[in-house]
Backbone as ProteinMPNN parsed JSONL, in Angstrom:
{"seq_chain_A": "XXXXXXXXXXXXXXXXXXXXXXXXXXXXXXXXXXXXXXXXXXXXXXXXXXXXXXXXXXXXXXXXXXXXXXXXXXXXXXXXXXXXXXXXXXXXXXXXXXXXXXXXXXXXXXXXXXXXXXXXXXXXXXXXXXXXXXXXXXXXXXXXXXXXXXXXXXXXXXXXXXXXXXXXXXXXXXXXXXXXXXXXXXXXXXXXXXXXXXXXX", "coords_chain_A": {"N_chain_A": [[125.426, 115.697, 115.143], [127.012, 116.716, 112.076], [128.052, 119.267, 110.036], [129.465, 119.631, 107.214], [131.23, 121.581, 104.452], [132.774, 121.302, 102.488], [135.258, 122.525, 103.502], [138.234, 121.792, 103.355], [140.105, 123.211, 101.997], [139.908, 126.234, 102.617], [141.761, 128.973, 103.74], [142.825, 130.552, 106.664], [143.611, 133.311, 107.203], [144.978, 135.602, 108.935], [143.372, 135.288, 111.321], [142.641, 135.403, 114.617], [143.442, 134.035, 118.132], [140.647, 133.71, 120.439], [139.91, 135.727, 122.989], [139.491, 136.163, 126.341], [137.176, 137.492, 127.123], [135.722, 137.594, 124.922], [135.048, 134.625, 124.685], [133.534, 134.3, 126.752], [131.255, 136.052, 125.704], [130.409, 134.52, 123.667], [129.549, 132.013, 124.895], [127.545, 133.112, 126.517], [125.882, 134.014, 124.419], [125.04, 131.596, 123.135], [123.808, 130.133, 125.481], [121.538, 131.995, 125.801], [120.448, 131.704, 123.359], [119.282, 129.261, 123.255], [117.696, 129.24, 125.665], [116.009, 131.167, 124.665], [114.885, 129.637, 122.396], [113.7, 127.362, 123.746], [111.819, 128.444, 125.602], [110.697, 130.536, 124.518], [110.183, 130.288, 121.947], [111.46, 131.376, 119.737], [113.962, 132.856, 117.715], [117.072, 133.799, 118.78], [118.499, 137.087, 118.001], [121.547, 138.031, 117.478], [123.799, 140.918, 118.409], [126.809, 142.472, 117.718], [129.891, 144.452, 118.274], [132.327, 143.359, 117.762], [134.598, 142.773, 115.74], [135.923, 140.289, 115.353], [134.346, 138.347, 116.323], [132.693, 138.36, 114.142], [133.871, 137.156, 112.13], [133.974, 134.34, 109.922], [133.895, 131.32, 111.158], [134.441, 127.509, 111.837], [132.728, 125.701, 114.269], [132.03, 123.594, 117.171], [129.27, 122.695, 119.157], [128.803, 121.182, 122.33], [126.776, 119.965, 124.73], [126.188, 119.128, 127.915], [124.42, 117.552, 130.409], [123.719, 117.619, 133.754], [126.263, 116.074, 133.826], [126.128, 114.126, 132.016], [126.821, 113.211, 128.822], [124.966, 114.715, 126.19], [124.704, 115.156, 123.432], [126.251, 116.666, 120.538], [126.83, 118.979, 118.115], [128.005, 120.321, 114.923], [130.214, 122.395, 112.763], [132.643, 122.688, 110.22], [133.027, 125.089, 108.773], [131.52, 127.903, 109.014], [128.698, 129.25, 107.67], [128.047, 132.187, 108.249], [128.979, 135.049, 110.121], [130.853, 134.023, 113.131], [129.673, 134.43, 115.624], [126.924, 134.093, 114.824], [126.637, 131.578, 113.957], [127.431, 130.154, 116.296], [124.782, 130.674, 117.526], [122.862, 129.298, 115.795], [123.85, 126.595, 115.991], [123.766, 126.161, 118.51], [120.956, 126.18, 119.126], [120.166, 123.993, 117.473], [121.779, 122.005, 118.657], [120.023, 121.791, 121.179], [118.147, 120.596, 120.445], [116.06, 117.809, 118.688], [117.727, 117.439, 116.653], [120.156, 116.848, 117.451], [120.398, 114.084, 117.831], [119.755, 113.365, 120.087], [117.021, 113.299, 122.761], [114.885, 116.557, 122.928], [116.146, 119.01, 124.512], [114.778, 119.759, 127.693], [112.806, 122.052, 129.535], [113.453, 122.208, 132.237], [115.974, 120.98, 132.607], [117.757, 122.717, 131.633], [119.09, 124.806, 133.406], [120.839, 123.019, 134.407], [122.605, 122.221, 132.818], [125.693, 122.336, 131.011], [127.447, 123.961, 128.836], [129.851, 123.631, 126.121], [132.303, 124.954, 123.821], [133.954, 124.408, 120.886], [135.95, 125.866, 118.932], [136.983, 125.725, 115.891], [139.705, 124.913, 113.782], [140.412, 125.154, 109.995], [140.167, 122.093, 108.2], [142.724, 119.715, 107.754], [144.541, 117.688, 105.437], [146.132, 114.281, 106.621], [148.694, 112.275, 107.472], [148.454, 109.111, 109.477], [150.579, 108.819, 111.536], [151.084, 111.499, 111.882], [149.308, 112.729, 113.408], [148.593, 114.338, 116.468], [148.301, 113.87, 119.821], [146.047, 115.421, 122.203], [146.219, 117.898, 120.73], [145.285, 117.645, 118.1], [142.104, 117.082, 116.467], [140.271, 114.673, 114.739], [138.963, 113.944, 111.586], [137.726, 111.604, 109.726], [137.165, 110.123, 106.459], [135.461, 108.077, 104.213], [134.308, 107.183, 101.293], [130.869, 107.649, 101.468], [130.779, 107.757, 104.383], [131.516, 108.986, 107.271], [133.354, 110.417, 110.131], [133.891, 112.035, 113.078], [136.085, 113.318, 115.803], [136.46, 115.404, 118.418], [139.284, 117.273, 119.714], [139.955, 117.064, 122.317], [138.529, 114.772, 123.291], [140.276, 112.42, 122.993], [142.116, 113.087, 125.014], [140.525, 113.018, 127.146], [139.613, 110.489, 127.442], [142.134, 109.076, 127.722], [143.204, 107.849, 125.52], [145.886, 106.513, 123.337], [147.473, 107.182, 120.169], [146.786, 105.318, 118.389], [144.192, 104.132, 119.306], [142.517, 106.627, 119.172], [142.54, 106.908, 116.284], [141.18, 104.553, 115.63], [138.845, 104.828, 116.849], [137.484, 106.936, 115.805], [137.225, 105.936, 113.492], [135.202, 103.915, 114.371], [133.275, 105.629, 114.902], [132.684, 106.641, 112.379], [131.204, 104.72, 111.438], [132.833, 102.779, 110.373], [135.07, 99.954, 109.778], [137.602, 99.27, 112.481], [140.031, 99.542, 111.802], [140.071, 100.956, 109.29], [141.373, 103.458, 108.825], [143.894, 102.581, 107.754], [143.247, 102.379, 105.017], [143.83, 102.808, 101.506], [141.691, 104.115, 100.468], [140.75, 105.714, 102.338], [140.539, 108.565, 104.047], [142.376, 110.68, 106.009], [141.713, 113.559, 108.09], [143.134, 116.247, 110.046], [142.387, 118.723, 112.652], [142.614, 121.833, 114.837], [141.372, 123.01, 117.697], [140.167, 125.574, 119.63], [138.832, 125.34, 122.673], [136.593, 125.689, 125.404], [134.484, 126.186, 128.081], [131.389, 126.88, 130.004], [131.595, 125.81, 132.587], [134.451, 125.794, 132.767], [135.039, 128.608, 132.526], [133.447, 129.582, 134.921], [135.171, 128.358, 136.886], [137.4, 130.017, 136.67], [139.3, 129.241, 134.626]], "CA_chain_A": [[125.529, 116.199, 113.806], [128.252, 117.503, 111.414], [127.835, 120.162, 108.779], [130.632, 119.866, 106.202], [130.764, 122.284, 103.228], [133.844, 121.194, 101.734], [136.024, 123.494, 103.926], [139.375, 121.87, 103.678], [141.04, 124.226, 101.143], [139.792, 127.718, 102.753], [142.792, 129.472, 104.664], [141.824, 131.645, 107.842], [144.584, 134.138, 107.511], [144.694, 136.944, 110.236], [142.206, 134.958, 112.399], [143.312, 135.653, 116.107], [142.504, 133.436, 119.023], [139.653, 134.38, 121.23], [140.354, 136.333, 124.209], [138.343, 135.702, 127.727], [135.839, 138.428, 127.202], [135.01, 137.05, 123.62], [134.698, 133.504, 124.99], [132.329, 134.561, 127.62], [129.901, 136.598, 124.833], [129.852, 133.507, 123.002], [129.099, 131.26, 125.709], [126.211, 133.884, 126.889], [125.122, 133.942, 123.252], [124.962, 129.972, 123.121], [122.728, 129.927, 126.436], [120.376, 132.567, 125.584], [119.779, 131.217, 122.147], [118.861, 128.052, 123.646], [116.733, 129.791, 126.409], [114.913, 131.636, 123.516], [114.22, 128.472, 121.524], [112.873, 126.475, 124.722], [110.848, 129.51, 126.427], [109.881, 131.682, 123.883], [109.957, 129.596, 120.639], [111.882, 132.145, 118.645], [115.51, 132.626, 117.489], [117.947, 135.193, 119.139], [119.365, 137.717, 116.891], [122.686, 138.593, 118.107], [124.314, 141.774, 117.869], [128.007, 142.559, 118.131], [130.713, 145.43, 117.413], [133.552, 142.906, 117.911], [134.927, 142.13, 114.271], [136.633, 138.934, 115.484], [133.08, 137.451, 116.493], [131.883, 138.368, 113.058], [134.62, 136.364, 111.137], [133.532, 133.181, 109.554], [134.706, 130.067, 111.474], [133.508, 126.496, 112.519], [132.59, 125.662, 115.809], [131.02, 122.571, 117.638], [128.421, 123.023, 120.532], [128.589, 120.327, 123.224], [125.888, 120.036, 125.967], [126.346, 118.064, 129.189], [123.414, 117.792, 131.431], [124.226, 116.718, 135.113], [127.642, 115.281, 133.548], [125.995, 113.267, 130.832], [126.697, 114.101, 127.476], [123.441, 115.051, 125.667], [124.865, 115.708, 122.217], [127.274, 117.439, 119.943], [126.576, 119.308, 116.739], [128.992, 121.292, 114.708], [130.202, 122.734, 111.141], [133.943, 123.111, 109.948], [133.065, 126.029, 107.988], [130.33, 128.512, 109.257], [128.045, 130.307, 106.549], [128.406, 133.572, 108.419], [129.83, 135.371, 111.389], [130.865, 132.987, 114.29], [128.526, 134.499, 116.521], [125.605, 133.598, 114.37], [126.945, 130.375, 113.673], [126.938, 129.601, 117.599], [123.398, 130.736, 117.762], [122.135, 128.273, 115.146], [124.205, 125.579, 116.326], [123.252, 125.823, 120.038], [119.565, 125.682, 118.82], [120.327, 122.587, 116.966], [122.233, 120.858, 119.882], [119.217, 121.353, 122.213], [116.878, 120.112, 119.821], [116.267, 116.508, 118.4], [118.434, 117.303, 115.533], [121.383, 116.497, 117.979], [120.392, 112.876, 118.035], [119.139, 113.3, 121.634], [115.604, 114.073, 122.894], [114.987, 117.806, 122.899], [116.323, 119.487, 125.841], [114.059, 120.025, 128.501], [113.209, 123.507, 130.36], [113.874, 121.878, 133.778], [117.221, 120.651, 132.472], [118.781, 123.957, 131.12], [120.047, 125.145, 134.392], [121.937, 121.784, 134.814], [123.4, 121.865, 131.608], [127.018, 122.812, 130.805], [127.868, 124.443, 127.219], [131.05, 123.792, 125.864], [132.406, 125.562, 122.558], [135.08, 124.189, 120.443], [135.907, 126.884, 117.746], [137.889, 124.736, 115.11], [140.628, 125.453, 112.444], [139.998, 124.366, 108.939], [140.61, 120.695, 108.049], [144.334, 119.467, 106.915], [144.853, 116.156, 105.328], [147.53, 113.996, 107.557], [149.135, 110.47, 107.558], [148.165, 108.527, 110.649], [151.521, 109.126, 112.229], [151.23, 112.98, 112.131], [148.319, 112.847, 114.498], [149.206, 114.848, 117.846], [147.247, 113.824, 120.852], [145.779, 116.642, 122.722], [146.46, 119.079, 119.836], [144.407, 117.293, 117.032], [140.768, 116.722, 116.304], [140.385, 113.836, 113.824], [137.866, 113.743, 110.796], [138.075, 110.326, 108.942], [136.222, 109.992, 105.444], [135.731, 106.895, 103.23], [133.049, 107.268, 100.433], [129.99, 108.823, 102.454], [131.043, 107.321, 105.521], [132.393, 110.215, 108.025], [133.147, 110.469, 111.463], [134.816, 113.292, 113.723], [136.248, 113.333, 117.308], [137.181, 116.597, 118.776], [140.626, 117.115, 120.285], [139.627, 116.749, 123.811], [138.192, 113.416, 123.433], [141.418, 111.418, 123.149], [142.752, 113.183, 126.438], [139.549, 112.711, 128.158], [139.527, 108.888, 127.379], [143.256, 108.5, 127.973], [143.529, 107.047, 124.406], [146.804, 106.668, 122.642], [147.178, 107.644, 118.926], [145.943, 104.062, 117.507], [142.852, 104.092, 119.67], [142.021, 107.555, 118.543], [142.146, 106.502, 115.083], [140.36, 103.638, 115.603], [137.765, 105.187, 117.368], [137.194, 107.962, 115.026], [136.735, 105.006, 112.428], [134.079, 103.581, 114.77], [132.265, 106.987, 114.812], [132.025, 107.131, 110.948], [130.498, 103.361, 110.82], [133.925, 102.03, 109.601], [135.946, 98.761, 110.645], [138.517, 100.163, 113.262], [141.558, 99.727, 111.024], [139.616, 101.389, 108.247], [142.261, 104.402, 108.392], [144.964, 102.29, 107.132], [143.244, 101.844, 103.591], [144.149, 103.833, 100.501], [140.41, 105.033, 99.822], [140.344, 106.232, 103.563], [141.204, 109.859, 104.142], [142.614, 111.455, 107.437], [142.094, 115.088, 108.345], [143.288, 116.89, 111.444], [141.931, 120.236, 112.996], [142.779, 121.977, 116.108], [140.062, 123.702, 118.306], [140.137, 126.483, 121.019], [137.819, 124.578, 123.66], [136.247, 126.466, 126.652], [132.908, 125.653, 128.624], [130.933, 127.743, 131.12], [132.095, 125.365, 133.842], [135.67, 126.262, 133.069], [135.041, 130.246, 132.763], [133.46, 130.172, 136.249], [136.292, 128.104, 137.637], [138.685, 131.051, 136.343], [140.45, 128.845, 133.687]], "C_chain_A": [[126.482, 116.846, 113.521], [127.881, 118.029, 110.084], [129.163, 120.387, 107.847], [130.336, 120.409, 104.809], [132.032, 122.453, 102.574], [135.041, 122.311, 102.132], [137.419, 123.275, 103.971], [140.307, 122.644, 103.037], [140.793, 125.798, 101.699], [141.167, 127.893, 104.039], [142.101, 130.488, 105.786], [143.116, 132.337, 108.098], [144.117, 135.355, 108.394], [143.702, 136.433, 111.156], [143.005, 134.771, 113.653], [142.811, 134.811, 117.132], [141.878, 134.12, 119.849], [140.34, 134.571, 122.676], [139.104, 135.595, 125.509], [136.833, 136.302, 127.371], [135.089, 137.836, 126.012], [134.51, 135.392, 123.76], [133.544, 133.671, 125.806], [131.086, 135.028, 126.767], [129.621, 135.217, 124.127], [129.367, 132.493, 123.659], [127.504, 131.805, 126.323], [125.126, 133.731, 125.867], [124.256, 132.636, 123.189], [123.634, 129.717, 124.177], [121.392, 130.856, 126.22], [119.652, 132.296, 124.266], [119.063, 129.993, 122.451], [117.474, 128.495, 124.711], [115.495, 130.451, 125.499], [114.3, 130.699, 123.08], [113.066, 128.057, 122.483], [111.629, 127.368, 125.158], [110.087, 129.996, 125.648], [109.654, 131.289, 122.52], [110.571, 130.541, 119.256], [113.365, 132.385, 118.763], [116.118, 134.054, 118.005], [118.568, 135.757, 117.755], [120.582, 138.561, 117.536], [123.356, 139.942, 117.628], [125.857, 142.128, 118.459], [128.789, 143.834, 117.357], [132.186, 144.695, 117.303], [133.83, 141.969, 116.53], [135.493, 140.81, 114.706], [135.256, 137.872, 115.583], [132.4, 137.42, 115.232], [132.74, 137.567, 111.941], [133.927, 135.049, 111.095], [134.372, 131.825, 109.808], [133.894, 128.812, 111.978], [133.651, 126.436, 113.877], [131.636, 124.433, 116.041], [130.664, 122.878, 118.921], [128.435, 121.533, 121.115], [127.775, 120.481, 124.316], [126.011, 118.878, 126.647], [125.232, 118.281, 130.164], [123.577, 116.852, 132.717], [125.379, 115.57, 134.781], [127.329, 114.38, 132.557], [125.88, 114.055, 129.438], [125.226, 113.79, 126.51], [123.489, 115.438, 124.185], [125.792, 116.699, 121.516], [126.954, 117.886, 118.463], [127.588, 120.384, 116.393], [128.92, 121.422, 113.322], [131.869, 122.956, 111.226], [134.02, 124.356, 109.434], [131.555, 126.707, 108.172], [130.001, 129.397, 107.773], [128.277, 131.527, 106.787], [129.103, 133.935, 109.52], [129.786, 134.152, 112.526], [129.809, 133.134, 115.215], [127.106, 134.015, 116.164], [125.865, 132.16, 114.293], [126.805, 129.516, 115.242], [125.374, 129.571, 117.717], [122.523, 129.381, 117.392], [122.606, 126.898, 115.692], [123.839, 125.06, 117.658], [121.649, 125.498, 119.741], [119.535, 124.238, 118.286], [120.421, 121.578, 117.986], [121.25, 120.816, 120.958], [118.051, 120.689, 121.816], [117.208, 118.552, 119.309], [117.294, 116.388, 117.187], [119.954, 116.935, 116.144], [121.433, 114.98, 118.092], [119.86, 112.355, 119.282], [117.781, 113.89, 121.775], [115.834, 115.732, 123.035], [115.34, 118.527, 124.385], [115.333, 120.084, 126.705], [114.277, 121.219, 129.602], [113.797, 123.452, 131.865], [115.614, 121.551, 133.656], [118.339, 121.595, 132.058], [119.606, 124.381, 132.146], [120.904, 124.266, 135.064], [122.685, 121.564, 133.76], [124.609, 122.821, 131.378], [127.233, 122.959, 129.178], [129.09, 124.502, 127.085], [131.234, 124.187, 124.486], [133.576, 125.033, 122.184], [135.225, 124.78, 119.022], [137.17, 126.182, 116.894], [138.689, 125.563, 113.606], [139.927, 124.669, 111.072], [140.855, 122.802, 108.902], [141.965, 120.717, 107.264], [144.505, 118.047, 106.787], [146.551, 115.585, 106.092], [147.514, 112.693, 107.158], [148.801, 110.316, 109.221], [149.217, 109.067, 111.817], [151.704, 110.567, 112.792], [150.14, 113.36, 112.837], [148.898, 113.303, 115.985], [148.118, 114.591, 118.909], [147.52, 115.023, 121.737], [145.937, 117.99, 121.866], [145.415, 118.836, 118.626], [143.158, 116.752, 117.255], [140.986, 115.756, 115.234], [138.945, 113.817, 112.955], [138.263, 112.742, 109.874], [136.952, 110.059, 107.961], [136.583, 108.617, 104.695], [134.482, 106.912, 102.591], [132.182, 108.257, 101.147], [130.034, 108.495, 103.693], [131.887, 108.38, 106.254], [132.483, 110.137, 109.464], [134.229, 111.606, 111.95], [134.851, 113.03, 115.135], [137.031, 114.667, 117.695], [138.463, 116.446, 119.535], [140.857, 116.681, 121.624], [139.389, 115.527, 124.269], [139.141, 112.408, 123.927], [141.914, 111.761, 124.453], [141.757, 112.924, 127.562], [139.512, 111.214, 128.501], [140.956, 108.376, 127.817], [143.809, 107.537, 126.683], [144.852, 107.254, 123.918], [146.485, 106.831, 121.194], [146.311, 106.481, 118.001], [144.509, 104.091, 117.918], [142.128, 105.596, 119.107], [141.378, 107.424, 117.213], [141.013, 105.655, 114.823], [139.103, 103.908, 115.919], [136.925, 106.159, 116.746], [136.466, 107.266, 113.842], [135.17, 104.597, 112.887], [132.899, 104.506, 114.453], [131.687, 106.895, 113.26], [131.512, 105.77, 110.603], [131.395, 102.584, 110.119], [134.493, 100.823, 110.22], [137.085, 99.883, 111.223], [139.88, 100.33, 112.623], [141.233, 100.465, 109.585], [140.829, 102.628, 107.667], [143.427, 104.135, 107.656], [144.67, 102.021, 105.499], [143.431, 102.923, 102.965], [142.898, 104.677, 100.14], [139.921, 105.577, 101.251], [140.959, 107.329, 103.929], [141.251, 110.415, 105.6], [142.62, 112.812, 107.528], [142.3, 115.356, 109.713], [142.763, 118.39, 111.319], [142.414, 120.47, 114.388], [141.537, 122.944, 116.331], [140.646, 124.6, 119.508], [138.788, 125.902, 121.881], [137.597, 125.217, 124.927], [134.539, 126.185, 126.924], [132.483, 126.736, 129.772], [131.454, 127.223, 132.583], [133.779, 125.939, 134.002], [135.905, 127.736, 133.289], [134.83, 130.448, 134.256], [134.526, 129.763, 137.157], [137.655, 129.262, 137.457], [139.648, 130.536, 135.493], [140.257, 129.624, 132.416]], "O_chain_A": [[127.008, 117.581, 114.357], [127.463, 117.326, 109.165], [129.774, 121.453, 107.919], [129.467, 119.935, 104.077], [132.398, 123.544, 102.138], [135.675, 122.893, 101.253], [138.099, 124.171, 104.469], [141.407, 122.748, 103.58], [141.531, 126.639, 101.184], [141.414, 127.113, 104.959], [141.013, 131.051, 105.668], [143.744, 132.037, 109.113], [143.001, 135.874, 108.425], [143.145, 137.291, 111.839], [143.974, 134.012, 113.675], [141.581, 134.764, 117.128], [142.367, 135.206, 120.158], [141.075, 133.797, 123.29], [138.197, 134.77, 125.399], [135.736, 135.743, 127.359], [133.885, 137.602, 126.121], [133.655, 134.96, 122.986], [132.518, 133.095, 125.446], [129.986, 134.529, 127.003], [128.439, 134.878, 124.075], [128.572, 131.854, 122.971], [126.542, 131.063, 126.524], [123.945, 133.457, 126.079], [123.026, 132.62, 123.19], [122.597, 129.192, 123.771], [120.281, 130.394, 126.481], [118.473, 132.596, 124.08], [118.103, 129.763, 121.716], [116.35, 128.054, 124.469], [114.294, 130.235, 125.663], [113.082, 130.703, 123.262], [111.869, 128.25, 122.269], [110.492, 126.918, 125.023], [108.873, 130.006, 125.848], [108.878, 131.997, 121.877], [110.214, 130.415, 118.084], [113.956, 132.139, 119.815], [115.699, 135.165, 117.678], [118.979, 135.137, 116.775], [120.423, 139.676, 118.035], [123.464, 140.075, 116.409], [126.029, 142.036, 119.674], [128.511, 144.211, 116.218], [133.134, 145.318, 116.825], [133.424, 140.828, 116.311], [135.274, 140.093, 113.73], [135.198, 136.792, 114.994], [131.536, 136.556, 115.08], [132.197, 137.377, 110.852], [133.338, 134.633, 112.093], [135.211, 131.329, 109.056], [132.789, 128.988, 112.491], [134.517, 126.998, 114.547], [130.657, 124.22, 115.326], [131.475, 123.267, 119.762], [128.065, 120.654, 120.337], [128.201, 121.384, 125.037], [125.96, 117.764, 126.126], [125.233, 119.37, 130.736], [123.565, 115.621, 132.7], [125.426, 114.458, 135.307], [128.289, 113.739, 132.129], [125.215, 115.024, 129.07], [124.679, 112.707, 126.3], [122.51, 115.974, 123.666], [126.043, 117.691, 122.201], [126.833, 116.981, 117.637], [128.009, 121.199, 117.214], [128.047, 120.904, 112.625], [132.34, 123.385, 112.279], [135.117, 124.895, 109.577], [130.561, 126.222, 107.631], [130.795, 129.99, 107.042], [128.692, 132.217, 105.856], [129.909, 133.11, 109.951], [128.782, 133.467, 112.722], [129.11, 132.193, 115.591], [126.281, 133.622, 116.99], [124.915, 131.523, 114.748], [126.198, 128.451, 115.345], [124.782, 128.525, 117.981], [121.832, 128.666, 118.118], [121.731, 126.047, 115.848], [123.641, 123.878, 117.939], [121.2, 124.456, 120.219], [118.79, 123.41, 118.809], [119.649, 120.654, 118.243], [121.417, 119.91, 121.775], [117.149, 120.285, 122.55], [118.331, 118.066, 119.445], [117.641, 115.273, 116.799], [120.874, 116.747, 115.349], [122.516, 114.52, 118.455], [119.572, 111.18, 119.507], [117.396, 114.819, 121.065], [116.979, 116.131, 123.25], [114.524, 118.408, 125.3], [115.007, 121.195, 126.288], [115.272, 121.436, 130.295], [114.399, 124.33, 132.484], [116.389, 121.875, 134.555], [119.544, 121.349, 132.113], [120.82, 124.381, 131.94], [121.583, 124.553, 136.05], [123.482, 120.627, 133.804], [124.467, 124.03, 131.563], [127.152, 121.985, 128.43], [129.694, 125.317, 127.783], [130.319, 123.801, 123.758], [134.445, 125.081, 123.054], [134.683, 124.245, 118.054], [138.294, 126.183, 117.396], [138.316, 126.411, 112.795], [139.084, 123.775, 111.147], [141.911, 122.527, 109.471], [142.26, 121.511, 106.37], [144.603, 117.278, 107.743], [147.639, 116.161, 106.112], [146.586, 112.084, 106.627], [148.886, 111.238, 110.033], [148.817, 109.634, 112.834], [152.286, 110.84, 113.842], [150.008, 114.584, 112.881], [149.657, 112.533, 116.574], [147.039, 115.167, 118.778], [148.604, 115.538, 122.011], [145.762, 119.08, 122.41], [144.753, 119.789, 118.217], [143.024, 115.96, 118.188], [142.05, 115.972, 114.654], [137.887, 113.688, 113.569], [139.225, 113.031, 109.162], [135.844, 109.785, 108.421], [137.72, 108.155, 104.594], [133.502, 106.659, 103.291], [132.531, 109.406, 101.416], [129.13, 109.041, 104.326], [132.998, 108.622, 105.78], [131.468, 109.706, 110.012], [135.208, 111.963, 111.295], [133.862, 112.582, 115.716], [138.159, 114.89, 117.255], [138.656, 115.329, 120.015], [141.831, 116.022, 121.986], [139.818, 115.097, 125.34], [138.992, 111.704, 124.926], [142.195, 110.796, 125.163], [142.099, 112.659, 128.714], [139.399, 110.787, 129.65], [140.99, 107.238, 128.284], [144.665, 106.663, 126.821], [145.144, 108.441, 124.062], [145.312, 106.654, 120.864], [145.439, 106.711, 117.164], [143.633, 104.079, 117.053], [141.031, 105.448, 118.567], [140.206, 107.667, 116.926], [140.095, 105.889, 114.037], [138.198, 103.301, 115.346], [135.743, 106.261, 117.076], [135.46, 107.705, 113.285], [134.17, 104.791, 112.195], [131.845, 104.205, 113.893], [130.499, 107.043, 112.97], [131.351, 105.588, 109.396], [130.98, 101.757, 109.307], [134.291, 100.773, 111.434], [137.397, 100.954, 110.703], [140.691, 101.195, 112.953], [142.154, 100.539, 108.771], [141.149, 102.757, 106.486], [144.015, 105.004, 107.011], [145.544, 101.57, 104.759], [143.291, 104.006, 103.534], [143.009, 105.776, 99.596], [138.732, 105.88, 101.353], [142.143, 107.138, 104.205], [140.226, 110.566, 106.266], [143.594, 113.367, 107.019], [141.665, 114.719, 110.553], [142.706, 119.078, 110.3], [142.631, 119.505, 115.122], [140.878, 123.504, 115.454], [141.564, 124.196, 120.221], [137.684, 126.233, 121.447], [138.612, 125.28, 125.62], [133.649, 126.029, 126.088], [133.36, 127.371, 130.357], [131.684, 127.973, 133.532], [134.259, 126.39, 135.042], [136.772, 128.141, 134.063], [135.578, 131.164, 134.923], [134.882, 130.498, 138.077], [138.697, 129.213, 138.11], [140.747, 131.086, 135.424], [141.051, 129.492, 131.485]]}, "name": "protein", "num_of_chains": 1, "seq": "XXXXXXXXXXXXXXXXXXXXXXXXXXXXXXXXXXXXXXXXXXXXXXXXXXXXXXXXXXXXXXXXXXXXXXXXXXXXXXXXXXXXXXXXXXXXXXXXXXXXXXXXXXXXXXXXXXXXXXXXXXXXXXXXXXXXXXXXXXXXXXXXXXXXXXXXXXXXXXXXXXXXXXXXXXXXXXXXXXXXXXXXXXXXXXXXXXXXXXXXX"}
């Protein structure tokens, strides 16, 4: 599920990259939010004195259980502090809203959480797409599809395959990105997961 709020024009001046400690906090908050939702039926109320985590910024939450993808939920423009957006989206990613069955209690210890903290969208021509750097968001009418930057790398796609597969994700013909009424946007992301942190990456 993708939440879009017309963020293409919003600037992100003075937004700094996340450091390792901030990434760890966000991953811990995501896991605790899911735990609270599953075990206690109530929402986590995060607290932080880190101004960076209080910045408004979009993020995508990807859950992988025993090596199998079980849903991705995200927004390009958070309504409030990043840390609160992580809480909200983590709960949604673990529920039926992700398009998958609700995450079961017994699956949580075997689930890896990945966060992709994203930049604002920027309009681009297809030839400007940089593999391994850009994620894609393609829009035509009410049809829209998004693929995160890491997907092209993981799948070993070239630029054309990446564009075509994003069109497929949007429910469009593979070559729709070439049409005048189809809009291509790119974005970057800071991508980190619990498994990467544990591995010292």
